[in-house]
Backbone bond lengths (Angstrom), bond angles and torsions (degrees), N, CA, C in turn:
res aa  C-N    CA-C-N  psi(-1)  N-CA   C-N-CA  omega(-1)  CA-C   N-CA-C  phi
1 X - - - 1.504 - - 1.561 105.84 -
2 X 1.326 117.92 -42.35 1.487 119.11 -178.10 1.548 107.82 -62.47
3 X 1.339 121.83 -42.50 1.438 125.80 -177.16 1.569 108.07 -66.45
4 X 1.287 116.44 -36.24 1.531 119.17 -178.66 1.506 107.43 -68.65
5 X 1.396 115.81 -47.66 1.463 113.97 174.51 1.442 121.66 -60.39
6 X 1.390 116.01 -36.93 1.367 118.94 173.90 1.499 115.11 -63.17
7 X 1.362 117.08 -40.03 1.449 118.08 177.17 1.515 114.57 -63.91
8 X 1.354 114.30 -36.33 1.536 123.44 -179.96 1.548 104.32 -68.59
9 X 1.299 120.01 -44.54 1.555 115.28 -177.92 1.488 107.27 -68.12
10 X 1.390 121.18 -37.80 1.374 121.84 -176.46 1.521 110.58 -65.57
11 X 1.394 115.08 -42.50 1.524 117.27 -178.58 1.523 109.00 -62.60
12 X 1.329 118.25 -43.93 1.461 121.73 -173.63 1.534 107.52 -71.77
13 X 1.313 118.30 -40.62 1.440 119.53 179.05 1.466 112.02 -64.83
14 X 1.310 118.99 -45.82 1.488 118.51 179.42 1.516 116.54 -68.17
15 X 1.314 109.87 -28.35 1.550 113.48 173.52 1.554 111.74 -63.86
16 X 1.386 110.31 -47.04 1.531 114.17 -176.98 1.517 111.02 -70.45
17 X 1.346 113.71 -32.65 1.561 115.12 -178.76 1.535 109.04 -72.02
18 X 1.305 116.73 -25.22 1.478 117.52 -177.68 1.479 115.63 -82.79
19 X 1.309 117.62 -5.12 1.488 118.98 -179.22 1.545 107.26 -78.01
20 X 1.302 113.44 136.68 1.403 120.17 172.44 1.518 111.06 -102.31
21 X 1.347 117.70 11.31 1.429 125.89 -173.75 1.560 107.03 -83.33
22 X 1.389 108.19 175.06 1.501 117.47 174.42 1.488 112.23 -55.99
23 X 1.339 119.71 144.88 1.411 124.38 174.08 1.567 110.99 -109.42
24 X 1.299 115.10 120.92 1.442 119.65 179.76 1.499 111.09 -91.67
25 X 1.337 118.99 153.42 1.421 124.08 177.52 1.516 111.79 -101.42
26 X 1.312 115.69 115.27 1.534 122.52 171.88 1.432 110.52 -105.38
27 X 1.355 112.43 145.64 1.479 120.63 178.21 1.545 108.56 -123.06
28 X 1.366 115.46 154.54 1.481 117.78 -178.08 1.524 106.44 -159.39
29 X 1.354 117.50 151.59 1.369 122.91 172.31 1.550 112.95 -104.18
30 X 1.279 115.81 -0.29 1.456 123.25 -174.82 1.572 107.46 -70.58
31 X 1.354 116.16 150.26 1.392 122.24 179.08 1.609 111.60 -121.55
32 X 1.312 114.26 178.76 1.403 115.31 177.09 1.519 117.80 -52.02
33 X 1.253 117.64 138.62 1.416 134.41 12.34 1.675 111.55 -95.18
34 X 1.301 116.36 8.02 1.416 117.37 177.38 1.543 117.08 -84.68
35 X 1.358 114.12 -34.38 1.405 117.07 174.07 1.491 110.14 -152.60
36 X 1.378 118.90 144.06 1.447 122.64 -177.29 1.541 107.88 -133.62
37 X 1.263 111.81 162.52 1.543 117.01 178.16 1.529 113.47 -58.55
38 X 1.373 114.94 -31.70 1.447 117.00 -179.33 1.587 111.83 -92.94
39 X 1.215 116.24 7.69 1.491 121.13 173.31 1.466 111.04 77.44
40 X 1.268 127.15 27.23 1.483 128.58 178.57 1.501 114.91 -107.19
41 X 1.350 118.93 10.93 1.493 118.64 171.52 1.578 109.47 -72.77
42 X 1.269 117.59 160.95 1.392 117.72 -174.92 1.552 115.61 -70.63
43 X 1.328 117.97 -26.73 1.443 118.53 170.73 1.595 110.29 -67.10
44 X 1.291 112.08 -44.57 1.513 115.12 -179.90 1.516 109.49 -54.94
45 X 1.336 119.18 -47.48 1.404 120.83 -172.00 1.561 109.27 -74.32
46 X 1.347 117.57 -33.05 1.444 118.79 176.67 1.556 110.96 -63.02
47 X 1.300 114.27 -42.59 1.495 117.93 -176.96 1.501 111.54 -76.51
48 X 1.432 121.22 -34.80 1.387 121.47 174.47 1.556 112.06 -58.97
49 X 1.366 115.23 -40.72 1.454 118.44 177.35 1.530 113.36 -70.41
50 X 1.388 119.40 -38.97 1.413 120.55 178.93 1.516 110.84 -62.03
51 X 1.314 116.63 -45.39 1.546 120.57 175.82 1.482 111.96 -62.24
52 X 1.414 116.33 -39.26 1.431 117.67 -179.41 1.526 110.15 -58.62
53 X 1.342 113.40 -36.67 1.506 119.83 -176.60 1.515 112.05 -67.84
54 X 1.327 119.80 -25.49 1.411 121.40 172.71 1.456 114.93 -97.57
55 X 1.340 117.71 7.95 1.441 121.59 169.03 1.593 111.48 91.12
56 X 1.319 114.16 25.14 1.534 117.67 179.45 1.487 107.48 -127.87
57 X 1.413 111.73 162.41 1.391 120.95 171.44 1.491 106.17 -118.20
58 X 1.448 115.12 160.64 1.389 117.21 179.87 1.522 111.49 -132.79
59 X 1.233 116.47 150.25 1.541 123.00 169.52 1.486 108.48 -112.85
60 X 1.379 117.87 127.02 1.469 123.46 -170.46 1.648 107.08 -108.62
61 X 1.227 116.30 127.44 1.457 121.42 179.98 1.557 109.75 -129.60
62 X 1.322 112.86 133.95 1.535 116.70 178.73 1.560 111.44 -76.01
63 X 1.262 114.95 136.32 1.526 124.60 176.80 1.435 112.22 -142.06
64 X 1.304 120.72 152.30 1.438 119.73 171.44 1.446 110.86 -62.56
65 X 1.367 120.91 152.62 1.488 123.20 -171.92 1.425 115.61 -56.56
66 X 1.332 119.52 -50.17 1.490 121.38 -179.12 1.444 113.20 -64.83
67 X 1.363 116.25 -37.28 1.545 121.66 177.82 1.459 108.21 -63.24
68 X 1.382 118.22 -45.42 1.383 120.75 -178.84 1.563 110.90 -58.41
69 X 1.368 118.59 -45.84 1.414 116.45 177.33 1.477 112.99 -63.36
70 X 1.263 121.61 -39.87 1.544 124.76 178.56 1.515 105.42 -63.40
71 X 1.316 122.67 -49.71 1.476 120.17 -173.84 1.527 111.89 -58.62
72 X 1.325 113.61 -44.66 1.490 118.01 -175.82 1.532 109.69 -70.47
73 X 1.326 115.82 -39.15 1.460 120.28 -178.51 1.568 109.00 -66.57
74 X 1.347 119.51 -29.65 1.391 121.97 177.08 1.549 114.73 -92.75
75 X 1.279 115.58 -1.57 1.468 119.37 172.53 1.581 109.45 88.17
76 X 1.296 116.98 1.63 1.534 116.99 173.80 1.411 114.35 -55.86
77 X 1.320 115.67 -46.33 1.515 125.34 173.79 1.484 107.92 -114.86
78 X 1.401 112.30 163.85 1.574 115.57 -176.27 1.439 112.48 -88.05
79 X 1.359 122.06 -31.03 1.460 121.79 -174.89 1.512 112.65 -160.14
80 X 1.384 112.93 159.52 1.476 114.52 172.36 1.436 115.19 -134.77
81 X 1.355 121.10 161.53 1.410 121.85 -178.43 1.589 108.21 -146.89
82 X 1.299 120.33 153.94 1.448 128.34 -19.36 1.507 102.98 -107.50
83 X 1.448 110.04 150.72 1.424 115.64 179.46 1.621 105.42 -142.18
84 X 1.424 111.12 160.37 1.417 116.86 -175.56 1.530 111.17 -75.42
85 X 1.333 115.99 156.13 1.528 118.36 178.32 1.577 106.81 -56.64
86 X 1.297 111.55 147.44 1.504 116.97 171.83 1.486 117.20 101.03
87 X 1.454 113.36 -10.01 1.446 121.35 -179.40 1.523 111.70 -52.51
88 X 1.334 113.36 -39.62 1.483 115.98 -178.28 1.486 120.07 -61.86
89 X 1.328 115.44 -10.26 1.422 119.95 177.93 1.528 109.24 -68.99
90 X 1.307 117.84 -18.91 1.457 121.50 -176.40 1.518 109.88 -110.72
91 X 1.325 116.60 -8.34 1.490 121.31 -174.85 1.543 104.30 -133.71
92 X 1.257 119.01 95.24 1.480 123.06 -170.14 1.514 115.29 -57.69
93 X 1.407 116.63 -26.83 1.497 118.99 -173.92 1.558 111.53 -100.81
94 X 1.302 119.07 19.29 1.407 120.97 172.02 1.460 113.07 -106.13
95 X 1.328 115.52 138.19 1.484 129.57 178.09 1.509 113.12 -117.12
96 X 1.341 118.85 120.03 1.438 120.84 -178.47 1.522 108.17 -81.12
97 X 1.288 115.25 137.64 1.585 124.16 169.95 1.566 102.23 -81.78
98 X 1.354 115.57 117.27 1.419 121.13 -167.62 1.509 114.72 -82.08
99 X 1.301 118.11 45.12 1.447 126.02 172.54 1.563 106.86 -146.17
100 X 1.304 117.47 124.75 1.445 118.85 -177.36 1.479 116.28 -59.15
101 X 1.249 121.98 146.23 1.421 124.97 167.33 1.460 115.21 -77.40
102 X 1.391 114.57 -42.35 1.382 126.87 -179.93 1.483 112.18 -169.95
103 X 1.251 120.14 -173.62 1.471 124.86 175.04 1.507 109.74 -112.52
104 X 1.313 115.96 151.08 1.444 126.81 169.27 1.538 112.91 -107.83
105 X 1.241 117.25 136.10 1.585 120.14 166.03 1.468 104.87 -108.61
106 X 1.363 114.47 103.77 1.439 116.51 171.22 1.422 110.53 -74.89
107 X 1.387 117.85 136.79 1.415 120.72 -170.51 1.589 107.72 -141.89
108 X 1.331 112.74 155.68 1.457 119.46 176.40 1.565 110.63 -95.65
109 X 1.341 116.56 135.96 1.372 119.06 179.64 1.600 107.44 -128.76
110 X 1.383 116.55 139.54 1.505 118.89 179.95 1.477 111.56 -155.04
111 X 1.284 116.81 175.93 1.485 121.02 178.45 1.528 110.35 -93.73
112 X 1.265 122.21 -12.78 1.473 124.77 -179.04 1.528 111.63 -101.80
113 X 1.282 121.67 96.23 1.447 122.09 -175.23 1.529 116.20 -65.43
114 X 1.420 113.51 -10.82 1.477 115.64 177.67 1.473 114.78 -84.12
115 X 1.326 115.69 -6.81 1.506 118.00 179.06 1.537 108.51 -63.17
116 X 1.280 118.48 131.51 1.460 120.63 -177.36 1.589 105.87 -102.33
117 X 1.368 109.57 103.90 1.510 120.78 -179.20 1.526 107.99 -108.71
118 X 1.336 113.42 114.63 1.422 115.28 -177.34 1.653 115.20 -121.61
119 X 1.280 110.02 6.93 1.460 117.49 -178.21 1.521 107.22 159.22
120 X 1.334 115.06 168.12 1.468 122.46 -176.48 1.559 111.40 -49.95
121 X 1.343 117.43 -45.39 1.560 118.44 179.74 1.512 114.01 -55.86
122 X 1.332 114.39 -32.07 1.450 114.93 -177.94 1.520 115.15 -72.61
123 X 1.337 116.56 -13.44 1.479 123.77 172.69 1.530 113.81 -67.26
124 X 1.358 117.87 -20.00 1.423 117.23 -167.16 1.596 119.97 -62.85
125 X 1.352 116.57 -22.65 1.535 112.20 177.69 1.538 107.15 -83.29
126 X 1.331 125.79 -2.73 1.501 122.11 -172.86 1.560 107.30 -111.18
127 X 1.338 104.56 164.02 1.473 112.86 170.47 1.487 108.01 -86.58
128 X 1.322 118.31 133.78 1.492 123.87 -170.64 1.439 112.34 -132.16
129 X 1.271 117.93 158.45 1.556 124.31 -179.27 1.579 108.37 -145.43
130 X 1.308 113.22 146.94 1.419 119.55 171.64 1.444 106.34 -152.19
131 X 1.395 115.94 177.42 1.436 119.87 -173.31 1.556 111.50 -85.91
132 X 1.217 119.46 127.69 1.494 127.46 175.00 1.442 112.10 -45.20
133 X 1.366 120.77 119.80 1.460 123.70 178.90 1.531 109.52 106.72
134 X 1.354 117.19 -11.22 1.470 117.11 175.75 1.505 108.51 -83.05
135 X 1.365 114.08 107.17 1.502 119.17 -169.66 1.426 115.55 -77.06
136 X 1.356 117.54 -27.43 1.509 118.37 -178.42 1.547 108.42 -66.60
137 X 1.317 124.89 -57.48 1.429 121.96 -179.69 1.615 109.68 -67.40
138 X 1.289 118.37 -32.30 1.493 116.88 174.45 1.554 110.90 -53.69
139 X 1.346 115.86 -54.43 1.479 118.77 -179.93 1.475 111.82 -63.77
140 X 1.329 119.37 -38.06 1.558 120.43 -173.63 1.442 109.43 -74.74
141 X 1.321 122.18 -25.73 1.495 121.94 -174.10 1.610 112.09 -101.52
142 X 1.329 113.99 1.76 1.431 116.54 -173.98 1.554 108.32 -55.34
143 X 1.401 117.99 130.84 1.403 123.36 176.92 1.537 114.53 91.51
144 X 1.329 116.31 -7.83 1.460 117.69 175.65 1.511 112.57 -72.93
145 X 1.278 114.45 153.12 1.451 119.95 -164.70 1.495 117.52 -67.40
146 X 1.347 118.22 -31.43 1.448 121.80 -179.49 1.468 113.12 -139.27
147 X 1.369 117.86 96.67 1.396 123.46 -175.31 1.645 108.91 -125.25
148 X 1.170 117.43 125.42 1.476 124.12 -178.52 1.527 108.38 -117.99
149 X 1.398 116.48 129.42 1.458 121.50 174.31 1.617 107.64 -103.24
150 X 1.292 113.90 134.13 1.458 116.68 -179.84 1.515 109.22 -120.22
151 X 1.274 115.91 173.59 1.477 125.07 -168.47 1.553 106.97 -77.44
152 X 1.255 118.73 -51.80 1.530 123.48 -172.16 1.461 115.72 -152.93
153 X 1.291 118.65 -175.30 1.476 128.01 -177.44 1.515 112.53 -55.60
154 X 1.265 114.17 -48.62 1.441 115.10 -179.79 1.445 115.72 -61.41
155 X 1.333 118.88 -48.77 1.393 122.05 174.70 1.449 115.30 -58.28
156 X 1.284 121.96 -35.19 1.424 129.21 178.46 1.536 109.14 -59.02
157 X 1.378 113.27 -52.83 1.476 114.61 -173.63 1.620 111.42 -78.74
158 X 1.359 113.36 -20.97 1.577 117.82 165.37 1.465 113.41 -58.03
159 X 1.329 113.61 -44.78 1.500 120.84 -177.41 1.517 108.90 -59.48
160 X 1.306 119.65 -42.98 1.430 124.47 179.27 1.509 113.97 -70.80
161 X 1.338 114.03 -43.46 1.478 118.79 -173.99 1.567 108.14 -66.74
162 X 1.273 116.39 -31.92 1.489 119.28 -175.25 1.523 110.98 -95.05
163 X 1.274 115.57 8.28 1.515 119.36 173.84 1.462 114.75 71.47
164 X 1.370 116.95 21.34 1.547 117.43 173.38 1.532 117.03 -79.14
165 X 1.264 113.43 -14.54 1.472 119.24 171.94 1.455 107.53 -137.39
166 X 1.480 113.58 164.48 1.462 118.61 172.33 1.514 111.86 -83.43
167 X 1.326 113.57 -39.57 1.515 119.65 -167.23 1.538 107.15 -140.04
168 X 1.307 114.33 142.28 1.501 119.21 167.51 1.532 110.05 -117.10
169 X 1.332 117.75 151.07 1.397 123.26 -176.72 1.581 104.50 -110.62
170 X 1.316 115.21 122.24 1.504 117.98 -172.33 1.589 105.22 -150.38
171 X 1.315 114.08 167.85 1.531 116.10 178.92 1.499 105.89 -75.94
172 X 1.422 119.19 141.73 1.400 126.02 -165.74 1.600 110.83 -69.85
173 X 1.294 115.46 -42.36 1.494 118.12 -177.56 1.458 110.77 -70.60
174 X 1.332 113.60 -46.25 1.527 117.00 -179.71 1.525 111.23 -65.19
175 X 1.393 118.60 -33.53 1.402 123.53 176.93 1.539 111.69 -63.41
176 X 1.283 120.49 -44.63 1.396 124.17 -175.05 1.586 105.74 -69.13
177 X 1.290 117.89 -39.44 1.477 121.10 -179.34 1.504 109.06 -69.91
178 X 1.381 117.57 -42.76 1.451 117.56 -178.93 1.604 112.58 -64.65
179 X 1.289 113.97 -34.69 1.496 117.26 178.49 1.517 107.87 -66.54
180 X 1.305 119.25 -42.77 1.406 122.16 -177.71 1.463 111.59 -71.91
181 X 1.296 119.82 -45.16 1.554 119.95 -175.68 1.487 109.73 -73.21
182 X 1.306 122.52 -23.42 1.474 122.89 178.55 1.497 115.54 -99.78
183 X 1.383 111.58 11.37 1.436 117.58 177.83 1.523 118.48 52.36
184 X 1.352 111.43 36.59 1.519 118.47 177.16 1.499 110.06 -79.23
185 X 1.372 114.44 143.10 1.405 119.27 174.44 1.542 108.65 -125.89
186 X 1.253 114.72 156.70 1.500 121.85 176.77 1.580 114.26 81.07
187 X 1.299 117.58 6.81 1.426 123.03 177.71 1.453 112.57 -105.40
188 X 1.343 125.06 129.95 1.460 125.06 -169.93 1.515 104.74 -134.63
189 X 1.406 111.68 150.40 1.416 118.23 167.02 1.468 108.28 -76.59
190 X 1.381 123.08 129.81 1.393 123.84 -171.11 1.570 109.75 -105.78
191 X 1.367 113.34 97.97 1.409 120.55 -178.80 1.466 117.10 82.32
192 X 1.318 117.54 -168.84 1.344 122.63 176.59 1.534 116.74 -71.28
193 X 1.294 122.90 168.42 1.417 118.60 175.29 1.544 116.88 -56.19
194 X 1.322 124.00 141.51 1.409 129.57 177.37 1.543 114.06 -67.23
195 X 1.282 110.23 -35.32 1.525 120.46 179.38 1.477 110.89 -163.79
196 X 1.260 114.71 145.05 1.505 121.88 171.12 1.579 107.65 -118.51
197 X 1.369 106.39 125.59 1.521 110.78 -167.75 1.517 110.22 -139.65
198 X 1.324 114.62 138.40 1.405 119.62 170.00 1.434 112.60 -64.10
199 X 1.394 120.35 139.25 1.351 126.22 -176.15 1.570 108.87 -123.95
200 X 1.385 114.93 144.43 1.458 123.08 -168.24 1.490 115.47 -125.24
201 X 1.433 111.81 161.45 1.467 117.39 168.47 1.485 107.35 -89.10
202 X 1.261 119.70 145.00 1.542 125.44 177.14 1.515 102.39 -120.60
203 X 1.414 116.27 144.25 1.446 124.88 173.32 1.479 111.87 -123.34
204 X 1.327 117.24 152.02 1.462 115.12 169.30 1.477 110.92 -61.63
205 X 1.322 117.98 155.52 1.428 124.05 -173.34 1.569 111.39 -58.92
206 X 1.313 116.76 -27.90 1.432 121.39 -175.40 1.585 111.74 -67.82
207 X 1.341 113.09 -10.02 1.492 120.34 -176.17 1.531 105.58 -112.31
208 X 1.264 122.26 15.18 1.555 123.85 -174.29 1.482 110.38 -52.75
209 X 1.299 122.52 -32.20 1.452 123.46 -174.93 1.528 108.39 -69.90
210 X 1.359 120.09 -26.44 1.493 122.66 176.13 1.529 112.68 -67.03
211 X 1.340 115.59 -26.37 1.516 113.99 -170.01 1.525 118.58 -59.14
212 X 1.316 118.37 -42.38 1.521 117.74 174.73 1.454 112.62 -68.24
213 X 1.320 117.37 -37.91 1.499 119.55 174.54 1.550 116.16 -61.47
214 X 1.281 114.65 -43.60 1.401 116.83 178.15 1.589 113.12 -72.94
215 X 1.325 115.22 -30.17 1.425 119.87 175.24 1.636 107.61 -66.06
216 X 1.229 115.66 -41.33 1.600 121.23 179.10 1.593 103.93 -63.72
217 X 1.298 117.93 -40.27 1.458 119.80 -173.63 1.528 110.98 -64.85
218 X 1.515 111.73 -46.70 1.406 117.10 -178.58 1.537 108.64 -66.39
219 X 1.265 120.26 -41.09 1.501 120.57 177.75 1.544 114.20 -61.98
220 X 1.349 115.11 -39.11 1.470 117.92 174.01 1.589 111.41 -64.33
221 X 1.299 118.75 -39.81 1.495 121.95 177.40 1.394 111.91 -57.92
222 X 1.378 117.63 -40.34 1.528 122.99 -177.24 1.542 105.06 -71.55
223 X 1.315 117.59 -37.92 1.544 119.24 179.79 1.492 114.66 -69.59
224 X 1.430 115.81 -35.43 1.543 114.96 -171.21 1.517 107.53 -96.23
225 X 1.334 119.30 1.34 1.542 118.39 175.31 1.583 109.68 97.06
226 X 1.200 119.29 -11.78 1.532 118.35 178.82 1.458 113.53 -59.84
227 X 1.305 120.22 -47.84 1.514 122.10 176.85 1.472 112.79 -57.04
228 X 1.297 122.05 -42.48 1.484 125.88 179.85 1.545 108.18 -68.28
229 X 1.278 117.90 -44.74 1.409 121.84 -179.14 1.551 111.89 -63.00
230 X 1.279 119.86 -41.69 1.479 121.32 176.07 1.589 109.76 -61.78
231 X 1.393 115.14 -52.03 1.455 115.08 -178.47 1.438 114.56 -62.64
232 X 1.361 120.09 -33.03 1.478 121.68 178.10 1.518 109.73 -71.90
233 X 1.257 120.26 -34.99 1.438 125.78 177.50 1.523 115.00 -56.60
234 X 1.349 110.84 -32.87 1.509 116.65 -174.55 1.521 111.62 -100.39
235 X 1.262 117.10 -39.65 1.426 120.90 -175.03 1.567 118.72 -109.47
236 X 1.266 109.20 1.47 1.519 113.65 178.34 1.486 119.61 -50.74
237 X 1.400 115.99 -34.99 1.382 116.45 176.05 1.472 120.09 -98.69
238 X 1.329 112.04 10.34 1.508 116.73 -178.94 1.550 114.29 -91.25
């Protein structure tokens, strides 16, 4: 497995390094195993390959979710990943690439495993938090009595650990890995996912002509097995 992963990373790295074409700036707030500072998360690798197939290279930088949206909307960066469909309604200069990069399972995490969470409406009696700029929980919890938005992943789990909220909403896979990698105890996923949602790459409007080409590249990667190979190479043991 390690040798196969190493070959995949080498192949994708060499392909990107060999490009003499324009390099675009992508930003994301995702963390391992979806994105990593060294660009080896499965979303990083999927998008590097998709851009390679349309003759471009990318540079990926971590940013808080809301800042990433603002930067790309203002043209400071070229694109961001991953976001739910419809984000462009609130950011006029964003264009969605109309083929999903991956799915998100939004889930509730808490310290009390007896809490019965069966969907977003069941969160209403509790104090809840999620990351600012995450539009799915923002829409689903609108009007609930106690909702806190925080800057990033670390702040989110700090809120829960220090008892400032009853429940946090986070991505299920990232949440399990975060808990494991940070040695946290007494935090549990509460019930099944609240929602499973396709997630997309967004571009600044000046790159609108790239959207159908990148969508075709992502669709082809799913058809030829490249997409599944990349995901399995990163999350196969998780």
